[in-house]
PLY file of the C-alpha trace (Angstrom):
ply
format ascii 1.0
element vertex 192
property float x
property float y
property float z
element edge 191
property int vertex1
property int vertex2
end_header
-33.46 -98.29 -20.99
-35.97 -96.98 -18.19
-37.30 -100.67 -17.71
-34.12 -101.31 -16.69
-33.61 -98.79 -14.61
-37.36 -99.26 -12.92
-35.83 -102.99 -12.62
-32.54 -101.87 -10.90
-34.25 -99.71 -8.24
-36.82 -101.82 -7.42
-34.08 -104.76 -6.84
-32.01 -102.38 -4.83
-35.52 -101.59 -2.84
-35.52 -105.39 -2.58
-32.56 -106.15 -0.93
-32.28 -103.30 1.39
-35.50 -104.46 2.49
-33.75 -107.84 3.13
-31.16 -106.54 4.63
-33.38 -104.64 7.06
-35.57 -107.70 8.27
-32.34 -109.75 8.40
-30.98 -107.54 11.27
-34.32 -107.45 12.91
-34.57 -111.08 12.84
-30.99 -111.81 14.10
-31.54 -108.87 17.03
-34.80 -110.84 18.10
-32.72 -113.91 17.76
-30.30 -112.68 20.26
-33.28 -111.00 22.66
-34.82 -114.65 22.67
-30.94 -116.29 23.70
-30.49 -113.32 26.40
-33.84 -114.71 28.05
-32.65 -117.83 29.40
-29.78 -115.52 31.42
-32.13 -112.27 32.13
-34.78 -115.11 33.65
-32.56 -118.26 35.06
-34.99 -119.47 37.46
-38.45 -119.85 37.41
-41.09 -119.83 40.38
-41.26 -117.19 43.04
-38.10 -115.18 43.15
-36.48 -112.95 45.93
-38.24 -109.93 47.45
-41.37 -111.74 46.24
-40.80 -111.40 42.62
-42.20 -113.98 40.29
-40.93 -116.12 36.78
-42.42 -118.23 34.79
-42.59 -119.57 31.19
-45.11 -119.45 28.64
-45.83 -122.35 26.29
-46.52 -121.95 22.32
-50.58 -121.92 22.50
-49.76 -119.22 24.90
-47.62 -117.20 22.12
-50.18 -118.05 19.60
-52.34 -116.21 21.49
-50.15 -113.57 22.80
-48.92 -112.78 19.21
-52.06 -113.73 17.16
-51.72 -109.67 15.36
-47.84 -109.96 14.42
-48.35 -113.65 13.15
-51.35 -112.30 10.79
-49.51 -109.43 9.58
-46.07 -111.17 8.92
-48.58 -113.88 6.88
-49.41 -110.77 5.20
-46.27 -109.82 4.46
-45.04 -113.36 3.36
-48.13 -112.98 0.84
-47.92 -109.74 -0.87
-44.88 -109.46 -2.57
-46.22 -112.68 -4.77
-49.49 -111.05 -5.37
-47.77 -107.81 -6.49
-44.83 -110.04 -8.25
-46.90 -108.59 -11.53
-46.64 -105.29 -11.11
-42.77 -104.74 -9.89
-41.41 -107.38 -11.40
-39.59 -108.36 -7.79
-37.29 -111.09 -8.40
-38.06 -114.59 -7.21
-34.54 -115.11 -5.46
-35.58 -112.20 -3.35
-39.08 -113.20 -2.74
-37.51 -116.34 -1.42
-35.13 -114.74 1.03
-37.74 -112.63 2.58
-40.38 -115.32 3.16
-37.91 -117.43 5.19
-36.69 -114.47 7.20
-40.44 -113.65 7.58
-40.84 -117.06 8.86
-38.27 -117.03 11.32
-39.66 -114.27 12.58
-42.95 -116.11 12.97
-41.35 -118.86 15.03
-39.39 -116.73 16.78
-43.36 -115.11 17.98
-44.65 -118.73 18.61
-41.61 -120.05 20.39
-41.85 -120.20 24.47
-40.68 -116.88 26.21
-39.38 -117.02 29.81
-41.01 -113.68 31.78
-39.55 -111.97 35.22
-41.78 -109.28 37.70
-39.19 -107.86 40.13
-40.54 -104.66 42.57
-38.33 -102.92 39.98
-38.50 -104.57 36.52
-40.59 -106.30 34.03
-38.26 -109.17 32.15
-39.61 -109.80 28.62
-38.78 -110.69 25.14
-35.19 -110.30 26.33
-35.99 -106.51 27.36
-36.07 -104.76 30.88
-38.94 -102.39 31.69
-39.05 -100.28 34.63
-42.49 -99.84 35.78
-42.58 -96.49 35.04
-42.31 -96.53 31.51
-45.41 -98.93 31.41
-49.42 -98.62 32.64
-51.49 -101.16 33.44
-55.05 -101.10 34.14
-56.00 -104.43 35.42
-56.29 -108.25 34.15
-59.63 -109.83 34.04
-59.10 -113.23 34.14
-58.23 -113.07 30.01
-55.96 -115.56 28.29
-52.69 -113.05 28.53
-51.97 -109.42 30.46
-51.79 -106.21 28.18
-49.57 -103.40 29.25
-48.66 -100.74 27.41
-45.52 -98.55 27.11
-45.63 -95.15 27.76
-44.67 -92.85 24.46
-45.09 -96.05 22.05
-47.77 -94.83 20.25
-49.53 -97.16 18.20
-46.86 -99.96 19.10
-47.48 -99.45 22.96
-49.53 -102.86 23.93
-47.23 -105.44 25.42
-49.00 -108.13 26.23
-47.72 -111.01 28.79
-48.35 -115.13 28.02
-48.36 -117.88 29.70
-50.58 -120.27 31.97
-53.77 -118.94 34.04
-52.03 -119.40 37.27
-48.51 -117.83 35.93
-50.86 -115.22 34.52
-52.31 -114.52 37.86
-49.41 -114.25 39.87
-48.04 -111.74 37.63
-50.91 -109.79 37.68
-50.53 -109.40 41.90
-47.30 -108.29 41.39
-47.77 -106.04 38.22
-50.71 -104.56 40.58
-48.59 -104.12 43.36
-45.36 -103.21 41.42
-47.13 -100.96 39.62
-49.56 -98.79 42.44
-46.71 -98.96 44.88
-48.16 -101.87 47.06
-45.21 -103.96 46.75
-44.44 -104.26 50.58
-48.29 -104.70 51.30
-47.61 -107.86 48.57
-44.76 -108.84 50.44
-46.83 -109.16 53.59
-49.56 -110.95 52.53
-47.15 -113.58 50.90
-45.23 -113.90 54.40
-49.29 -114.07 55.70
-50.29 -117.06 53.25
-46.60 -118.85 53.51
-46.28 -119.18 57.30
-50.41 -120.52 56.98
-48.72 -123.08 55.31
0 1
1 2
2 3
3 4
4 5
5 6
6 7
7 8
8 9
9 10
10 11
11 12
12 13
13 14
14 15
15 16
16 17
17 18
18 19
19 20
20 21
21 22
22 23
23 24
24 25
25 26
26 27
27 28
28 29
29 30
30 31
31 32
32 33
33 34
34 35
35 36
36 37
37 38
38 39
39 40
40 41
41 42
42 43
43 44
44 45
45 46
46 47
47 48
48 49
49 50
50 51
51 52
52 53
53 54
54 55
55 56
56 57
57 58
58 59
59 60
60 61
61 62
62 63
63 64
64 65
65 66
66 67
67 68
68 69
69 70
70 71
71 72
72 73
73 74
74 75
75 76
76 77
77 78
78 79
79 80
80 81
81 82
82 83
83 84
84 85
85 86
86 87
87 88
88 89
89 90
90 91
91 92
92 93
93 94
94 95
95 96
96 97
97 98
98 99
99 100
100 101
101 102
102 103
103 104
104 105
105 106
106 107
107 108
108 109
109 110
110 111
111 112
112 113
113 114
114 115
115 116
116 117
117 118
118 119
119 120
120 121
121 122
122 123
123 124
124 125
125 126
126 127
127 128
128 129
129 130
130 131
131 132
132 133
133 134
134 135
135 136
136 137
137 138
138 139
139 140
140 141
141 142
142 143
143 144
144 145
145 146
146 147
147 148
148 149
149 150
150 151
151 152
152 153
153 154
154 155
155 156
156 157
157 158
158 159
159 160
160 161
161 162
162 163
163 164
164 165
165 166
166 167
167 168
168 169
169 170
170 171
171 172
172 173
173 174
174 175
175 176
176 177
177 178
178 179
179 180
180 181
181 182
182 183
183 184
184 185
185 186
186 187
187 188
188 189
189 190
190 191
């Protein structure tokens, strides 16, 4: 009787976890679909902004930590199954959902920077909610979301040329130097 109760409660917990992860995957899919509407044009934007798209390689570089965590989450239920008696169907559904999350992590994304906002992953961030130190030419730019604790890092992916353009604009937007950026861009364009 006690064993049946344990099985029922662990089974219910498993279905709850699957429901929760399913909702997260649906939210991620919705955000991914919003990216094209949020960032319809790539390259230079009005008022000095910049928009770019990443590729699979830069998303792998950007999200390697998330992918590693998802890999552990995919394997862990199989490893602890003997201890908890997790129904195989639950483990398989969970793995499918987690693989969907992993697929969305490596799918190329669209990013945009304007004087007021950063657009990434289907979200719009105001600059005062982000912290930026500098970019030293690495394969990604990492900003920090204020008040997010351990979830603060917000990496941006892309090729080196796009990241250079992004770093220039992020520096200008976060230091109230946007007008100076526009003057410099206008000067470069008039030289051409």
